[in-house]
C-alpha positions in Angstrom: 52.4 353.2 -139.2 55.3 353.6 -141.2 53.4 354.2 -144.4 50.1 356.0 -142.8 52.3 359.0 -141.1 53.6 360.3 -144.5 50.6 359.8 -146.2 48.7 362.0 -143.3 51.0 364.6 -143.7 51.2 365.0 -147.3 47.3 364.7 -148.0 47.0 367.0 -144.7 49.6 369.7 -146.2 47.8 369.5 -149.9 44.2 369.6 -148.7 45.0 372.7 -146.6 46.4 374.6 -149.4 43.6 373.9 -151.9 41.1 375.0 -149.2 42.9 378.2 -148.2 42.8 378.9 -151.8 39.2 379.0 -151.3 39.4 380.7 -147.9 41.4 383.4 -148.9 39.3 384.9 -151.5 36.1 383.9 -149.8 37.7 386.2 -147.5 38.6 388.6 -149.9 35.6 389.1 -151.3 33.6 389.6 -147.8 32.3 385.9 -147.9 32.2 384.5 -144.3 33.7 381.5 -143.4 31.9 379.5 -140.3 34.1 376.1 -141.1 37.9 375.4 -142.1 38.1 371.8 -141.8 40.9 369.4 -142.6 39.3 365.7 -143.0 35.6 364.8 -142.5 33.8 363.4 -140.3 33.7 363.9 -136.0 36.3 366.4 -135.0 39.6 365.5 -133.3 40.2 369.1 -131.9 39.5 372.5 -133.2 39.5 376.2 -132.0 37.6 379.4 -133.5 39.2 382.6 -134.5 38.5 386.2 -134.1 36.1 386.1 -137.0 34.4 383.7 -136.2 35.4 380.8 -137.8 36.0 377.3 -136.7 39.5 375.8 -137.5 39.4 371.6 -137.3 41.3 368.3 -137.7 38.7 365.6 -138.4 38.9 362.0 -138.3 38.5 360.9 -141.8 41.9 362.5 -143.5 40.8 361.9 -147.3 39.6 365.6 -148.0 38.3 369.2 -146.4 36.3 371.7 -146.8 35.3 375.4 -146.1 31.8 376.1 -145.2 30.7 379.5 -146.0 27.7 381.5 -144.0 24.5 380.5 -144.3 25.4 377.7 -146.6 24.3 374.2 -145.3 27.4 373.0 -147.7 30.6 374.2 -149.4 29.1 375.4 -152.2 25.2 374.9 -152.2 22.9 377.1 -153.9 19.4 378.1 -152.7 16.8 379.8 -154.4 18.1 383.7 -153.7 14.4 385.2 -152.8 14.5 382.3 -149.9 17.7 383.3 -148.7 17.2 386.9 -148.6 14.1 386.3 -146.3 16.3 384.4 -143.9 18.8 387.3 -143.4 19.0 391.0 -142.5 21.2 393.3 -144.7 24.5 393.1 -143.0 24.5 389.1 -143.0 23.7 389.4 -146.7 26.6 391.0 -147.6 28.3 387.8 -146.1 26.4 385.4 -148.4 28.7 383.6 -151.0 25.6 383.0 -153.1 24.6 386.5 -153.6 28.4 387.8 -154.3 29.1 388.8 -158.7 29.5 386.0 -160.5 33.3 386.7 -160.7 33.6 386.7 -157.8 32.0 383.2 -156.6 33.9 382.1 -159.9 37.2 382.9 -158.5 36.7 381.5 -154.9 35.7 378.2 -156.4 38.9 378.3 -159.0 41.1 379.5 -156.2 41.3 376.0 -154.5 42.8 374.0 -157.9 45.0 376.6 -158.4 46.6 377.1 -155.2 47.2 373.4 -155.8 49.4 374.3 -158.9 51.1 376.9 -157.1 52.3 374.1 -154.3 53.7 371.9 -156.8 55.2 375.1 -158.6 57.1 376.3 -155.5 58.4 372.5 -154.7 59.3 372.3 -157.9 61.5 375.6 -158.0 62.7 374.9 -154.4 64.4 371.4 -155.3 65.8 372.9 -158.8 67.5 376.0 -157.0 68.8 374.0 -153.9 69.5 370.3 -154.8 69.3 370.5 -158.4 67.8 369.3 -161.6 69.2 366.3 -163.8 71.2 367.3 -166.9 72.5 363.9 -167.7 72.5 363.0 -171.8 70.3 360.1 -172.5 73.4 357.9 -174.2 72.3 354.5 -175.2 74.8 352.0 -173.0 73.4 348.8 -174.6 70.6 347.4 -176.9 69.0 344.2 -176.1 69.2 341.4 -178.8 65.9 341.2 -181.1 64.0 343.9 -178.9 61.9 346.7 -180.3 64.9 348.9 -180.3 66.9 346.6 -182.0 64.8 345.6 -184.9 64.0 349.4 -185.4 67.8 350.0 -185.7 68.8 351.5 -182.6 72.8 351.3 -181.5 74.7 351.9 -178.5 76.3 355.0 -178.2 73.2 356.7 -179.9 71.7 359.6 -177.7 68.4 360.0 -177.4 67.5 364.0 -177.8 63.2 363.6 -177.8 60.3 361.4 -177.9 57.3 361.8 -179.0 58.1 365.1 -179.6 59.1 366.1 -176.0 62.7 367.3 -175.4 64.9 365.0 -173.5 67.1 366.8 -171.2 67.8 364.1 -168.8 68.7 360.3 -168.6 65.8 360.0 -166.5 63.0 361.6 -168.2 63.1 358.5 -171.1 61.7 356.0 -168.9 59.4 358.4 -168.1 58.3 359.5 -171.2 58.2 356.1 -172.8 55.6 354.4 -169.8 53.7 357.6 -170.0 53.5 357.3 -173.6 49.7 356.4 -175.0 51.0 355.8 -178.9 50.9 352.3 -180.4 54.6 353.6 -181.7 56.9 355.8 -180.1 58.4 358.3 -182.1 62.4 358.6 -181.2 64.5 361.2 -182.9 68.4 359.9 -182.0 71.3 361.6 -182.7 74.3 359.2 -184.1 77.5 361.0 -184.4 76.2 364.4 -186.0 73.1 362.9 -187.7 69.5 363.2 -186.7 67.9 360.2 -187.2 63.6 359.5 -186.5 62.6 355.9 -185.4 59.4 354.4 -184.8 59.6 352.3 -181.9 56.3 349.9 -181.3 57.2 348.7 -177.4 56.2 345.9 -175.3 53.9 345.9 -172.6 55.9 343.7 -169.9 54.8 342.9 -166.4 57.4 344.7 -163.8 58.5 346.6 -160.9 58.5 349.7 -160.4 61.8 351.4 -158.2 59.7 350.6 -155.4 59.2 347.1 -156.2 55.3 347.3 -157.0 53.9 345.8 -159.6 53.0 347.4 -163.0 52.6 347.3 -166.5 55.3 348.8 -167.9 56.2 350.0 -171.8 59.9 348.6 -172.7 61.7 349.1 -175.7 65.1 347.1 -175.0 67.7 349.6 -174.0 69.7 350.7 -171.3 71.0 353.9 -170.6 74.4 355.1 -168.9 75.4 358.4 -167.7 79.3 359.0 -169.1 82.0 358.0 -166.4 79.0 356.9 -164.2 78.5 360.4 -162.8 75.1 362.1 -163.0 75.3 365.7 -164.5 73.1 367.2 -161.4 72.7 371.2 -162.3 71.4 373.6 -159.6 69.6 376.2 -161.4 68.8 380.0 -161.4 65.2 381.5 -160.1 64.1 381.6 -164.1 65.2 378.5 -165.2 63.8 376.9 -162.6 60.5 378.4 -162.7 60.4 377.6 -166.4 61.2 373.7 -165.9 59.0 373.7 -163.5 55.9 375.2 -165.1 57.2 372.5 -168.0 56.5 369.6 -165.5 53.4 370.7 -164.4 51.8 371.4 -167.9 53.7 367.6 -168.9 51.7 365.9 -165.4 48.7 367.8 -166.7 49.2 366.9 -170.3 49.8 362.7 -169.3 47.0 362.7 -167.0 44.3 364.1 -169.4 46.0 361.6 -172.4 45.5 358.8 -169.9 41.8 359.6 -169.1 41.1 359.9 -172.7 42.9 356.5 -173.8 40.8 355.1 -170.6 37.3 356.3 -172.0 37.8 355.0 -175.4 39.2 351.6 -174.0 42.7 351.8 -174.9 44.3 352.5 -171.5 45.4 350.3 -168.8 42.6 351.0 -166.1 45.1 348.6 -163.6 47.2 351.5 -163.2 44.8 353.8 -161.6 44.9 353.6 -157.9 43.3 355.5 -155.0 43.9 356.1 -151.4 45.5 353.0 -150.6 48.3 353.3 -153.1 48.8 356.5 -152.6 49.6 355.8 -149.0 51.8 353.0 -149.9 53.8 354.8 -152.5 54.1 357.7 -150.3 55.6 355.6 -147.7 58.1 354.1 -149.5 59.2 357.3 -151.0 59.2 358.8 -147.6 61.9 356.1 -146.7 64.5 358.0 -149.5 64.4 361.3 -147.9 62.5 364.8 -147.8 63.4 365.3 -152.1 61.6 362.1 -153.0 58.9 363.0 -150.3 58.3 366.5 -151.5 58.4 365.3 -155.7 55.5 363.2 -154.6 53.7 365.6 -152.8 54.1 368.3 -156.0 52.4 365.1 -157.8 49.4 364.8 -155.7 48.8 368.5 -155.7 48.9 368.6 -159.6 46.5 365.8 -159.7 44.3 367.2 -156.9 43.9 370.4 -158.6 43.4 368.9 -161.9 40.9 366.4 -160.8 39.0 369.4 -158.9 38.7 371.1 -162.3 36.6 368.1 -164.2 32.8 369.8 -164.6 31.7 366.6 -162.5 29.3 368.2 -159.5 30.7 367.7 -156.2 33.6 369.1 -158.0 34.9 372.7 -157.8 34.9 372.7 -161.9 30.9 371.6 -161.8 30.8 374.5 -159.8 31.8 376.3 -162.3 29.7 374.5 -164.9 27.3 376.1 -163.0 28.6 379.4 -163.0 28.6 378.8 -167.1 25.1 378.0 -167.5 24.0 381.0 -164.8 26.2 383.5 -167.3 24.2 381.9 -170.6 20.4 381.9 -168.9 21.2 385.0 -166.7 19.9 383.5 -163.6 21.2 380.6 -161.5 19.8 376.9 -162.1 16.7 376.1 -160.4 17.6 373.9 -156.8 16.0 370.9 -158.4 18.4 371.1 -161.0 21.3 371.7 -159.2 20.7 368.9 -157.1 19.7 366.4 -160.2 23.1 367.3 -161.0 24.7 366.6 -157.6 22.9 363.0 -157.5 24.7 362.2 -161.1 28.4 363.6 -159.8 28.0 361.6 -156.7 27.4 358.7 -158.7 30.5 359.1 -160.6 32.6 360.1 -158.0 31.9 356.9 -156.2 31.9 354.7 -158.8 35.6 356.3 -159.5 36.7 355.5 -156.2 35.1 351.8 -155.8 37.2 350.8 -158.9 40.2 352.6 -157.6 39.7 351.0 -154.1 39.3 347.8 -156.0 42.4 348.4 -158.0 44.4 348.9 -154.6 43.0 345.7 -152.8 44.1 343.5 -156.0 47.5 345.5 -155.9 47.7 344.1 -152.5 46.9 340.9 -153.4 43.5 340.6 -151.6 41.8 339.4 -155.0 
C-alpha cells in the first residue's frame, strides 16, 4: 500500500492533466463531451455537470479518456455521410468529426502538450522555491585502472561538459553518463586553466540505484565531491527557472528518443524498459523522501506520457495526428476500414510493448 497510494495519486494527476487538455480545447471549439473518465472499467463514482458531461473515477487507474458526443470511443471516425443522417443540425455542431481539421488537430495535441506544461510548472516551482543544485563537478578520486584512470583523468579536474552537454551541477554527471548511448563518452575537463578533451569508454556494471533497485550502470571510475562537502543549492528567478525547466524537458525527450533508437537498432539495454509495476515501485520509494522528489518523478512521468502519446501509433494521440496528416494530403478522411486496420496494428504494438515491459517488471521483482 505504501507504493500503491503514491502511484495512484501520481497517475491520477498526470492523466487528469492530459485528458483536461483534450477537454479544454474540445469545449473551446464547441465539441460535445459526454464522458471524462480517470481510469478504465467499472465506475466507482461520478457526477454530471451542467453541460451533461459525466465526470467519473473507474477501477483500473492506468489511464483515462474523454469521450466526445456521437463517438463510440475517444476519437473514432465513421463515414461523414452516415453521421449526418443520425443527427439534426443542432447536434451536428457538437460532433468532433465535423470540426475543421486544425481544430481537431489542436484538440488531439492538447493532451500531450498539457503534460509538458505540467512538467514545466513543477520544475519552475522547484527551481524557484526549493532551488537548483549548481555545485561544480570536481573529481575527488580516480579509481586505479578504471577507464577514467587509463584515459588520463586526474583528481581535482573539473568536468565542464559531457557529450557536448554543459555540466552545471555535480548531480548531472551521473545522469549524463548513464543516459549516453555512445560507445565512448566525450568529456571536456578543466585542469587548472586548460581545457582538455577525453574520450572514455565506460564499463557496464551490475549495480543498484539510490533506491536500491538493480540496474546496469555505465561507470568510468570516478568519485565526485563538492568543495568543503557543501552543495551549492541556488533559488532561481522566474526567467532562469523557466530556462532550466525547458532545458530539462528537452533533455528528457532527447534522451528518451535516443534510447528508443538504440533499442530499435539492438544496441540499447532493453532490460531497463519498465512498466506500471516498476513505475509504482519507484514512485513509492521516492515518495518516502518527501514531496519534492515525488513532484520531480511526477514531472518526468508526465513528460514520458506526453512524448509516448505523440508517437504515430494508432490508439495514441500521435496516431490520430497521422490520420489527419493523410486527410490533409488526400483532401478527405481515410475510410473506416483503413482506419480500423491501422487501429488493429496499433493495438498489437501497444499490447506487445505492455507485455514486454510487464515481463521486465516481474523479472525485476525476481519472479522470473
